N, C-alpha and C positions, 0 to 999 in steps of 0.2 A: 251412542248406540241407538237402534231402532226403538228401544223401549224407553227412550229419554233418560237412560242411565248415563253416568259419567264414569268412564274407565281411565285408569292410570296405568301406563305401561313404560317399560324401559327399553329403548332401542339399542340393539346390538350392532355395532359397525361391521363386525366380521360376518355375521350370518344374515345381515339385512332384515332382521326380524324383531318384532316387539315381544318382550316378555311381560305378560300380564301380572300386575302387582296387586291392584285393589280396584273395587268398584263401589260407587255410591249409587243408591237406587233412586236418584233424582238428578235433574239437570242442574249442575252447579257452575258458577262462574269462579273457576279456580284461579287464584292470583299467583301462588307459588307452591312448589312442592320439592322435596329432596329426600333421597334415600341414603341410609348409612352404608358404610363400606361393606358390611357383611350381608346387606340386602335383607335385613330382618326387621328394620324399623322404617316407617314412612312418616314424614312430617308434611302436613298439607295446610295451606291457608286459603280460605275462600270467602266469598261474600254471600252472606245468608239472604239479606234483603237489601233492596235499594231504599233510599229515603222515601220515595213515593209509596213503595209497598208497605213500609212500616206505618206510614200515616193512614193508608187505606185500611190496614188490618188492625190498627190501634195497638201496634207492638212497640211503643216508645221505649219500653224497658228492655227490649231485646236488642242485643248487640248486632251491629251491621256485619261485623267480620268475625270469623271464628278460625282458630288455629288448633289443629289436632295432631296428636302423636299416636300412631297406629302400629300395633304389632301385626306383622303380616306373615310371619313364619313361626308358629301357625297363626292364622287370623284369629285374633282373640280380643284383647282389651283395646279400647280407644280412650285416650286421655285428652282433655281439653287443656291446652297450654295457655291460650289467650282467647278471651271473648270481649272484644273492644269495638269502638266505633272508628278506629283508625286502621289503615291497611298495614299488614305485617308480611314480611318476606322471611322465608326459612332457608337455612343452608347448613347441612351437616359438614363437619370437619372430617378430613380424610388423612389417615396416617400415611407413611411412606408405602410405596408399592411393594408387595411381597411380604408385608408384615403378617404375623399369625393372627388368627381371629381374636378380637379383643372382647372383654366382658364389659367394656364401657364405650359409650358413644357420646359425642359432644355436638350440640346443635346451637347455631346462632339464630337469634330472632332479631330482625331489623324492623323497628317500628317507625311508622310514619310520624310518630311524635318525637322523632329525632334522638333516639337512643338505640343501643344495641346490647342485647343480653346473650349470655352463654348458659345453656342448660347442660348439666352433667347427668347422663342417663346410665345407670348401672343395670345390667341384665343378668339373668341366670340362664345358663345353657341347659337345654334338655337334649333328648336323643335326636339324632339326625338333624343337627344344626338348628333345632328349634329353640327359641329363646322367649323369655317373658321378662317384663320390667321387674326389677327386684323390689324396690321400695314402694310401698302402697301409699305413702303420704305424698307430700309436695316434693317435686324434684329440686335438687340443689341448683342454684343459678347465681350468676355474678354479672355485674355491669361491666361491659367492655368499653363503651364510649357513650358520652353524653353531649347534648347540644350540637350535634353535627348537622350540617346542611347538605353534605354530599358524601357518598361512600361508594367504594368499588371493591369487588371481591376478585382476588387472583386465585383461581381454583388450582392451577398447576403447582404453584409454590405456597399455597395456603397462607396468603397474606391479605390483610384488610387495610386498605387505605381509606382515610376519611379526612374531611376538612371541618375545622371548627372556626367560626368567625371570632376575631378579636379586634375590636375597635375598627381602625381604618384598614386593616389587612387581615388575611386569613392565615391559618396554620394548617399545613398538611402533616398528618401523622400516619404512622403505619404500625400495625400490630402483627407480629409474626407468630403463627401457631406451629408448634413443634410436634414431632411424632411422639415425644414422651408426655404429651398431654399438657404441656405448659405453654404459656403465651407471654410474650414480652412486647412492650411498647418500645420499638427499636429505632424509630426515625421521627424527627421533627424538623420541619422546614417552613419558613415564612414566605408567603406568596403575596405579591402586590396585585391581588385580583379582587375587584369589587364583586361581592356576592349578594345574591338576592335571598333575603331571610324569610321568604314566604313558605316555600315547600321544599321537601327533601327530594334530592335527585339521587337515584341509585343506578349503578352500572354493574352489569354481570350478575345480578341477582334474579335472573329470569326476566321475561318481558311481558308486560301487561299493556296491551294496546290502548285501552281506554285511559289508564292512569298516565301513560306517557303522553298521550295527546293533551291531557289536562295541564301538565306541567312543562311541556316542551317550550312554550313561549316565555315562561317565567323562571325556569331553572337554569342551572349552569351546564353548558355543553363542554364537558371536561373529561379527559381520560388520562390515566397514568400508565406509562409503558416502561417495561424493563427489558434489558438485553442480556445475553449470556456473558458479555464482556464487562458487565458492571455498569451499564448505562441506565440512568433513571431520568425519564422525561415526563413532563406534565404538559399536555396539549390542551389548549383552551381557545374556543371561538369567542371573539369579543364583539360587542355591539358597535355598529358604525352608524353615524348620522348622515352619511353621504350615500345617496342612491347609487346602485350599481357598483358598490365597493364592499369588499369582504376583508375583515381584519381577524387574524388569528395569531396566537402567541405560543411559542414552544419554549418551555423552561428546561434547559439542559442542566439539571441539578448536579450532575456529576462533573460539570465543567465550571459551574459558578457564574453562569450568565444566561440571559434569555434573549430570544430574538422575536421581534414583533413584525409580522409581514402584513402589508396592505396590498391587495390585488385589485386592479381596475378591471371590471368585468365587461365583456362585450354586451351591448344592449340587446335584450331579448324581449319577447312578448310577454314574459312571465311578470305578473304583478307582485309576486312574493318570492323572495330569495330563500332557498332552503338552507339549513345549517350545514356547516362543513363537517364531514365525517373523517375521523382519524383512524388509521390502521397501523398495527405493529408488524413490521417485517423484519424484526431482529436487528439487522444492520442499518435499516432505514425506518423512519417514521413517515407515513404518507398522510397528507392532507388532501381530501378529495371532494370536489364539487362537480357532480355529473354535468356534462355539457359545457363545462367551463375550464377546469384545470385539474391537474394531478401534480402535487408537489412532493417529491421524495427528498427527505432531509437525512443526511448522513449523521448517525448518532455518535460514532466514534470520533469524527473529525468535522464538527459543525462550525469551526472557527472561520473558515473561508467559505464565502457564499457560493464559490464555483463548484463545491462538492455537492450541492443540492440540485437535483434534476427537476426543472420546472417544465411541465408538458401542457400543451393546449391543443384544442381541436381534436382531430381523430387520434392523435398520439395519446391523449389523456383519457381515452375511453377504456373502461374496465368491463369486460364481458359479464353479462348477467346482473350488473349493478347499475341500474338506470335511475335510481332515486337515492336520496340521502338518508333514508331511514335504516342506517346500517350501524352496527357495533363491531368491535374487535374483541370478543371475549377471550380468545386464545391467540398466541403468537401465530402470525401468518394465516389467520382465519377471520372471516367476517360473517356476521349474522344479518341477513336481510329481514328486518323486522316486519315488513309489510307482507311478505309471502311465507315467512317462517322457515326459510332455508338457510343452511350454513354452507359457506364455500371456503375452499383453500385458495389463498391468494399468493402469487409469486410473480417475480419479474421475469418476463419472457426473454430468453437469451437471443432468439432470432429477431424479435421486435427491437430489442436494445441495439443490436448490431446494425439493423436497418436504419434506426434513428441516428446512430453514429455516422453512418455513411451519407445520410441525407441532410444532416444538420449544417446550418450555414453560419452559426454564431460560435465564437470561442467558448462562451459559457456553457453551451449545450455540448460541444465536443469534449471539453475537459470533464464535465460531470458524467457524461456517458462513458468516457474512457475509464475513469476511476470506478464507476459502477460495474463495468464489465470485468475489470481486473480484480476488484475486492469482493464482489458479491458472489461471483460464480467460482466453482472449482476450476483450476487450471487444466485445460485440455489442449492437445496438439491443434485441433481444428480451431478453437477459439483464439489461441495465440496467433495462429497463421492468419486468420482474418483481420485481427487487430494490426499485425505487422504490415499486411498488405494495405490496409487503410492508411497507416502512418506513411508508407512509401508514396502514396498518392497525395498526401496532404501536408507535406513538409513545408510548402510555401503558403498554405492557406491559414495556418494557425499563427496569429500575430502576437498574442499575449502570453504564449507558453511554447515550450519546445516539446513536441509529442514524444520524441525519442527519450529525452530526459525523464518525462513523466512515466513512460512505459517501464524504463529500467528501475527507477526508484520505487514506484508502486508495486511492481512485480517482486522486487527484492523484499519489500515490506511484507507482503502477504505470503511469501515463501518462508521467511525466517520466523515471523512472530508466533505461529502456532507451536513452535518447537520449545519455546522457553516462556515461562510465566513472567508477565510484566515487560517483556522485551519490546512490546509495541509502544511503550512510553519513551523509549530511548533511541529507536531507529527512525530515520526520516521516512516520511510517507509521501512527500511531494518535493519538487525542486523549487517551488514558489515560496517566497516569504510573505507576500501579500497579494491581494487581488483587487485591481482597480476597475474591473469590468462591471457591467450592470446586466440585470435581467429585465428586458422590456416589459413594462406594465406592472412591475413589482418593486416595492420599496421595502427596505429592511432597516430596523433600528435595533441596536444591541445595547443591553443594559447589564451591568454587573449586579449580581444578587448575592445574598449571604449564603454560605454553604450550609447544607443540612447538618444537623447534629445527630450522630449515631451513638447508640448505647447498646453494645452487644458484647458477649464474651464467648470465645471459642466457637464462633459461628463461621462455617465454611461456605463456599459457593458464592452466591450473588453478593451477600453483605460484605464478605472479605474483599471481593473485587471492587465493589463500590467504595469501600474505605480506602483502598489503594488508589483509586482514581482521585478521591478527594485530597489525599495526601500529596499527590502530584500537583494538583491545582495550588495547594498551599505553598509549594516550593517552585512556583512560576513554571508551569508545565512547558511552555514553548522552549525554554532554555534547556530542558531535559533531552530534547531530541538532538541527536548528533547532527552537526552541521559542519560543512567543509570550509568555513571561513578561515580558520587558522591554517589548514592545509593549503588552501589556495594562496594565502598571503606568503607562506614559507616557500611554496613551489614557485611563485612568481618572482620572489627575491632571488632564488637560485638561478632561474632562467635569465633574469635581467643582468645579473652580475657575472655569471661564470659560464653559461652554457650556450652552445651554438645549436639553435633549434632545427637547423636544416639537417642535422645528423642524428640518426637513432643510436649512434655509438659515441655521443658527445662526452660520456663519462670516462672514456678511455684515458683521456689526458690527465684525469685526476686520480683515478683509482689504480691504473696499471702502468704509470710512468714514474720516473724518479725526479720530477721537477722540484726544484728547490723553492720556487715562488709559490705562493698560496698554500703553504703547508697546513695552515690552520683550516682552510676550506677543505683541503684534501682529506685531512683527518676526520672532519665532520661528516663528509659524504661517505667516506669509507666506513665510519661507525654506523651510520644509518643503514647502509647496504648490508654490511656484515651482520648487524643485529637482526635485520629482517630475515636473512638466510638462516641464521642460527636459531631464531625463534621458531620459524616454520619447521626447521629440521627437528627441533625438540618436540614439536607436535606430530612428528612422524611423516613429514612431507617437505620436499624441497621446493624452492620457488619455481623452478622449471617444471618439475613433475606436477605441481599444483595447476599450473597453467595448461599443461598438456592434458592432464586428467579432465579439466573442465571443458576443454575444447573437443576432445575426441572420445567422448563417452559412447557415442553411437558409432557403429561400424561404417556407416556411410560418410565418407569424407568428401562431401560435395564441394565445399569451399577450399580452394588450394592455399591454405595457410601453412607457411613454412615453420617447422619446429626449430626456431632459431632463438638465440639469446638476445633479449632486448633489454639492455642495461638501463635505458631511460625509464621504461615501464616498470622494471623491477625496483628502481629507486623510488618511483612514485608510489608503487604498491607498499614498499617499506614504510614510507611516511604515513600512508593511510592506515596501514595495519597498526603502527605505533599509536596514532592518535585515537583510532576507534577503540583499541584495547584500553587505553587510559580512560576514555570516556565511560566505557562499560564498567571498568573496575571501580570508578567513583560511585556508580549508582546500583550495581549488581554485585556488591561484595559478598552477599550471602550465597551466590551461585558457585563461587569458587574459581580460582585462577585457571585450572585445567578446563573447566566448562567454557569459560570466556574465551580461552585460546581456541577452542573448537568452534565457537560461534563465529569468531573473526575469520578463521580459515574457511568456514562454510560460506560466509558472506562474500569473501573475495572470489571463491570458486564459482559461486552462483552468479556473481557480477560478470565475470569473464564468459561464463556459459551463456548468459543472456545476450551479450553482444554477438557472440557466435551464432546464437539462435536467430537474431535479426538478419545477420548476413546470409545464413543458410536459407531462410525463407525468401529473401530477396533474390538470391541466386536461383532458387527454384522457380520463382515467379517469372523471371526474365529468361528462363531456360538456358542458362549458361552452363557449360561443361566444366569439369574440374581441371582440364589441361589447357587452361586459357593463358597461362603465364609464359608467353613468348612474344617476340618483337618483330616477327617477320611479316606482319600484316597489320593493317589499321583496325581499330576496334569497331564493333557494331553499335547500333543504337541502344541495344540492351546493355552492352558493356558501359556505354556512356551514362545511362541511367543508374546503373549500379555504382559507377564511380561517383556520381553526384550524391547518392545516398551515403556512401562511405565517407564522403567529405562532411556530410551533416552529422554522421556518427562521431567523427573526429571533433567537430565543433561542439557537439553536446558533451563529449567526454572532457574536452578542455575546459568547458564552462563549469563543470562540476568537479574537476580534478579527479577523474576516474581513470584507472589503468585500462589499457586495451590488450587484447590477446596477442601473443607472440605471432609475428608474421603479418600483422595488420598493416603496418606502414609499408612493408615490402610489396604486398598485394596492391595497396592503394597506389603506390608509385608506379608499379607495373601497368595498372589500368590507365594511369595518367599518361604514360609514355605512348600507349596504344591509341588513346582517345583524343589527346589535346595537341593542338599545333605547338610548335617549338616555343614561340614567344609566350604563349599562355602557360605552358609547362614550366618554363623558367620563372615566370611571375609567381606561380604557385609555390615553387621551391623557395624563392627568395622571401616569400611572405609566410613561410612555415606551414603552409597547408600540406605540402608533400615533404616527407622526410627522406633524405638520401640514406639508404641502408646498404650495408656491405653485400648482402645477398643479391639485391636487385641490380646494383651498379656493376658488380662482378659479372652477372649474367648478361647485362646489356653490353659491356665491353667485349665479352667473349663471343656472343652470338651474332652481333651485327657486323656486317662487312664494312669496309672503309670506303664507301661511296662518299661523294661530296656532302650529301645531306646527312649521312650517318656520322661523318667526321665532325661536322658542325655540332651535331647533338652530343657526341662523345666529349668533344673539347669543352662544350658549355657545361657539361656535367662534371668533368674532371676539375675545371677551374673553380667549381663551387664546393669541392670536397673539403671537409675539415682536415686538419693536419693528420690526426691519427688514422682516420679512415682512408685518406689519400695514400699514405704509406702502404696500406694493406692491399689496395685494389689497383693502383696504377700499373703494377707489373703485369696485369692481365691484358693490357692494350699494347700490342706490338706495333708501334707507330713512331716515325722519326720525331714528331713533335713531343710525344710523351717521353721518348727516350732522352731527348734533349732536356726536358724538364726534370727527369729523374737524375740525370748526371749533374745538372746544376745544383739541385737540392742536395745531392750526395756530397759534392765538394763543399758546399756551404756548411753543412752539418759537421764535416770532418774538421774544417778550419775553426768552427766555433768550439768544438771539443778540444782542439789543440790549445786554444787560449793564447797566452803570451809566451809559450815555451820557445817558439822560434823567433819571437821578437827579441829575446835575450841572447840569441845566438845558439847555434847548435852545430856540433862537429861530431861526426861519426861515419862509419863506413856506409856507403850507399848500397842498399840491398840489391842483390842480383835480380834483374828483371827477366821474365820469360818472354815478353813481347819484343818484337824487333824495334831497335831505337829509331826514332824519327828525327830527321835533321831540322828540328824546330826547337831551339833551346828553351824558350819559355814553357813549351808543352813538356819537354823532357824533364825540366826542373820540377814542374808541378806533379807529374806522375811519380817521379822518384820520391818526392815528399809525401804523397799520399800512400805510397807503398810502405814507407817507413812508419807512418802513423798506424796503418793496418797491422803491421808486425808488432807494434807496441800494444795492441789489444784495444784500440779505440774504434769500435764498430757500431755505428748507429743503426746499421741494417744487419744486425746479427743473424736474423732469421731469413735473410734474402741474399744467399751467397752468390747469386748470379750478378749482383751489383758489386763490381770490383774495379780495381785500378785499370785493367785492360778495357772494361766496358766504358769507363770514363774517358780513357785515352782515345779510343776509337770514335766515341761520340764527339769529343772535342775536336779531333782531327777532321771529321766530316764537316762539322760546323765551320771550322776555320777555312777549309778548302772552298766551301760554298760561299763564304763571305768574300774570299779573294777572287772568286770567279774562275777557279781552276777545276780541272777534271780530276776525280779521285778514282783510283783503281786498286 
């Protein structure tokens, strides 16, 4: 103030005003102050005299520092808590928000002499919320910690972290203060950090510029960060003997390892490198050196280096923070110590998407992609921009598949919030390892001992941290569901039994009476039926699940046909069975019914994500929904969509993921429109395009029989699997196809007949309705086929237009043609 008085106020974030609390009638250098929850008591620590002032005034017996406890409602007594030559910080403990007014307050005193005490202050309430300290004698106090060299206060969660040096390494401890006025030493963890035993370094106990300047070069630059998901990180800046090089270490205590990063800096005119600042962004920990780099490390998945986003240059600039004198006292906030301002810090969605679009390296692309999917809430616009980026960069990402990463990461962040601990058992990436590098950065990973926790009936953070530590003990990477077994089983089935060019390949096993491969037939039928019965027991059928996932929105932009796809249903049945077994092993406490629902949701969201990709791509290239016709060639946009669908198919096959019903039909339809014949047939022969009943039937019915179309149709018909060919050949009214059907019909009848006619057969020749032909071999054949039909051997039971007369006429035409005669 103008009178050289020192005022203490409390700033209200809502009203943007200061509430006046107390005034000293002289100019004081206040080191620390704190107010209790009821705003009735104020603790203040300040410097009375400097060393020079004491010498000049002959005040050697007077303490340099004074710590007071002041009653401020009403302003009354002032008590001296400490009168010492060492600096003291004060901090009131706060009960949970909304608790009734307490008659007791608790105050921590942190001494520069490396100990922490707790004072218990009992008050007597008077009228109008006025209180006075109850006991007139010395206040009760207890020692919380001794011989510490570093301490950090977590105001939001009421935790005290501190480090005690022990021989060659240090021990990190934590004291948790509870609302019931108890406190427990709850954590102990050994850290291989060389500590300086000269001065005490304090974090989040207020800021004293002079004191911090004195100890900055000698003390430990270290901070502890916690996350809502049970993450516990220790961030430490290490000394380096190499000029223009920065080394810092992140201890992921909840994972059981640490990572030491060494960054080569660009040479600058600065003669002194400032220390690295660390910031807590909940899902990420940030290491920041202005003008040089910004390193965002994923707390939940720090195992692969590709999930940490390393930015340099203009991308690494944080607005308003142009020096390194910053602290992170609260989650997603930083305190600029030089200017005395506190800022909220968050990752900019627009800047991240721009960085994703402009990035040239796979490490940057993958880290930015996961940051966008996992850090931000899912919005239609964000997903649209990511899908558009994926469609443009399918060929630029060499070390990962962006479609696979989008599907797996999106499924992970959609499913995990719904069930506790589910994040430990679902995959979050398609990658098993990462061999890429970040230019200018080296990383060394070391296994560390897990922290020891001692708590009872503690919920929230400590329960989640304990769950994370238990996962590490049981080899956490093996807890995440992986499709190795599914891929191996699916590969064996496709190699031995299935024709991949048909989407109806399973017909021959599930819906015919073949005697061969009965064991395989029973196995496949069991998987298929179990999947249908299991989903039915959950209140949904296979088909309805797929349709529900695809057509949630009223806008059906993508022309996907609502058709049965037995191949995809079998694959879905295998995935459902294995995912359910995996979750049952690790989430037994959740219950079978809940796990069933989780798996149903997982499959539905998977199918919906694939449809989401297709819908955005369809919209981007401005394709209409009535594109499924063959009367004209495809446009450039259709060819681009066809290429993207091929990559979706490749991504799904790589991870053994089922696709929506109608996907293969639409893919084949676009292939017919966009590809030349030889390329189309090459794609079919190599399993890129699957021949489906819907598409082949439409192709045979819609296209006329020009020479070019005949060649296309014949090439398709010759490649049809047995079961599918029997269903769709009847739709092509062409002599070549009729000849093929007749030959096939006779062959099947004779095979059904077996050896019966080889043993001789006598019986009346059935009366024929057709006019006899004076060609004895043909008459004999047609009479024999008619008799077989009358005896009930009908391989084409559902195709009554294929009969003896059809075979006779086809054979007669064929014979006349071969003899060079005219047929009328």
